[in-house]
N, C-alpha and C positions, 0 to 999 in steps of 0.2 A: 773247692780247691782244684778240681780238674781244669778250671778255666785258666789257671796259672800256666799250664802247658801251652796255651794258645797265645800267650803274650810274646810278641816278637819285637826286635829292635825297630826304631822308627824307619819307615820306608823313605828312601831318598827319591822324592818325586819332583820337587820344584827345581827346574833347570834354570840357571842364571848365567848369562854371558858376562863375565867380569871384565871390566876395563878400569883398572885401578892405578892411578898415578902415585908416585912416591910422595907427593904432597899436593894439596889443592891450592896452596898459596906460595908463590915464589917471592923471596925477599933478598936483600943484600946478603943476609946470613946464609940462606940456602944456596944461593948461586943460581945460574940460569938454566941448569939442566934438570929435566924431569924424566924419570924412568916409568914406563907404563907396562903393566902386566896384563896379559890377555889369557883368559882360561874359561872353559865351559864346564861349570861345576855346580856344586850344592854348597853355597857359602856358609850357611849356619851349621851345617853338619860337617864342614871341613872336608868335603868330598863325598863320594869319589868323583874325580874329574872324568870327563868324556873327551875322546880324541877329537881335536880340531883339524880340519883341513885348512889350507891357507885361505885367509879371509878374501872375500870378493873385493873389498875395499877397506883401506885403513888410512886415516888422514887427520887433518886438523883444519878448522876454520879460524882464520885470523882476520884482522882488519883489512889485510891485503887480498883476502879471498881464500879459496880452498887450496890446500897443499896436500899432495899425495905422499904418504909416508910408507907405503907398502914395501918399498925396496929396503927399508931399514928394519923390517921385522926379523927377529932372530928366533929360531926354533929352540924351545926348552922343554923340559919334562915336568909334568905335574901328575903325581900318582902313577908314573910310568906311561902317561899318555901325552900326546903332543899338545903343547901350549906355545905361547909366544911372548916375546919381550921386545920393547923398543925404547930408544933413548932420543930425546928431542931437546935441542938447545933453543930457548926462546930468544928472538933477536931484539925485542924491544918491549916496553911496558904495554900490556894489552890483556884481554881475556882470550884464552885459547880453548876452543871447543874441539876436543878429540873425539873421534867417532870410529866405529867399526861396523861393517856389514859382513857377517860370517858366511861361509859356505853353508848351504842347507844341511841339516843334520837329521838323519833318519833315526827315529825312536820307535823300535818295534813294539815295545811294551804298550805304547799309546796309539800306535798305528798312524803316526803323523810325521810329516817333515817339519822341522823346527827352524825358523829364521828369526833370530833375536838381534834387533838393531840397537846397539848400545852407544852411549856417549857419556862424557864427563867434562867438567869445565875447570880449568886451572887459571887462576888470576896471577898475573905477573907484575910485581912492583906497584901494587895499589892502583892499577888502572880502573878496575871496577866498572867497566863498560863493555857491553856486548854479550853478557852472560845469558841474555834471553833470546839470542839469535837461534835460528833453526838450522839443522843440518839439511833438511829436505827429504828425510826418510819417508817411505810410504806410511809408516806408523811411527809416532814420536810423542814423547812426553815433553811438553813445554813448561818449564818451571815458572811458577808465579811468585816464588821466593828466590832471592839470590842464592845460588847453589854452593856457596862457600861462605866462610865466616860464620858458621853455624855452631851454636852451643848444644850440648846434649839437653834434650827437653824441648828444643825448638820444634815448631810445627812446620813441616815441609809440605808445600802445596803445589800441585801441578795440574795441567789439563791434558787429557789423553786426546790425541788427534789422529785421524786417518785422512790422508790426502789433504792435510792442512785444516781439516774441519773437526770440531769437537765430537767425541764419541760418547753419547749418553750412556750412563750406567755401566761403564766399562769396569771389569774386574782388574784390580791391581794387587799383585803379590809383592810382599816386602820381606827382605831378609837382611840380616846383619852379617858382615864378613867376620865370622867368629875367629878370634885370636887364641881360642882354647880356654878362655877364662869362664865360659858359660856352658853349662850342661842343661839343655832344655828338659823340663820335667815331664813333658808329654808332647805328642806329635803336633797338636795345634800351635805350640809355641815356636816351632821351627820356622814356618812360613806364616807371617801375618797376612791377612786378607782384608782389603778395604774395597769399597765400591764407589765409583765416581757418581756424581749427581747428574741431573738431566742436562747439564752444560759440560759434562765431561770432566768436572773438577773434583779432585780428591785431596785429602789431607791426612797426614800421619805425624804424630809426635814421637820423635826419636828419643828413646829413654836412656840410651847409653852412647858414650863416645865411640867413634870408629866409622868405618865405611858402611853405608846403607845403600842397598840396591832396590830400586822401584821398577817393577816389570808389569806393564799393561799387556795382557794376553788377549789377542783378537784372532778370530778365524779368518783365514785367507779367502779371497774372493774366488780363487781358482785352485784346482788340484795340481799335484805335482807327482812326477814319477819317482817312486822309491828305487833303491838299488836293484830290485828285482824287475823293474819296469812297470809295476802296478801303479795306477793312479790313486793317490791317497790325499787326505786333507792336509792343509798347511796351517801351522800355528805361527802367527806373527807376534813378535814381542817387541814392545817399545820400552827400552831400558834407560835409566839414568842413574848414575852413581854419585852420591854426595857424602861428604864427611862431616861428622859432628865432633866437637872437642869438649872436654870437661872445662867448666868455668873455673 
């Protein structure tokens, strides 16, 4: 019975940079506007959020090229911490690849600087072309499954890359953006963990409708100065957000 006193609430350990649009598919009914929410948080545990400095870059890749959207970022609060919101009006049918490179985040509990490169794809008016294009991040997940039009239960598959080359046996953390309807029964249910194969390919069957974040975590090649000026390791994250819907 003494062990009961040692039971603690689940530790919030898995950091995810959320880049979640208001919808993953724009139609005549939805209209041309998409709202994007950016927050650095723990999705399955619904927080707490960490304060975000202004991103290094925020934009969208379209058939016409890359567009800088950083001037449109609006500061909002998440759990009393700084987060961001932006609105974008699509000009024509196409697949739009939104991306964000955050400012490095110092995590004293782990002794690392964290840089998570996140992206998500929005299809506008049934174009269904360009969803597999790359942002060109130093680390990136390239989807091998179209990242929209997904049912709950579908298998999402991607390849983890560094400098455009597959990363063998990379670790990929998976979390669901919890809407409050699920209470994980134990800590291992908060963050799912899968490992890529020798070709950097991983798969995960999404069991529930909603937004799913896939984060491949890699060690940086160089150290970085923390706020105290000490050189510390860097955690690079390659993230992609996809939505599954109930059939």
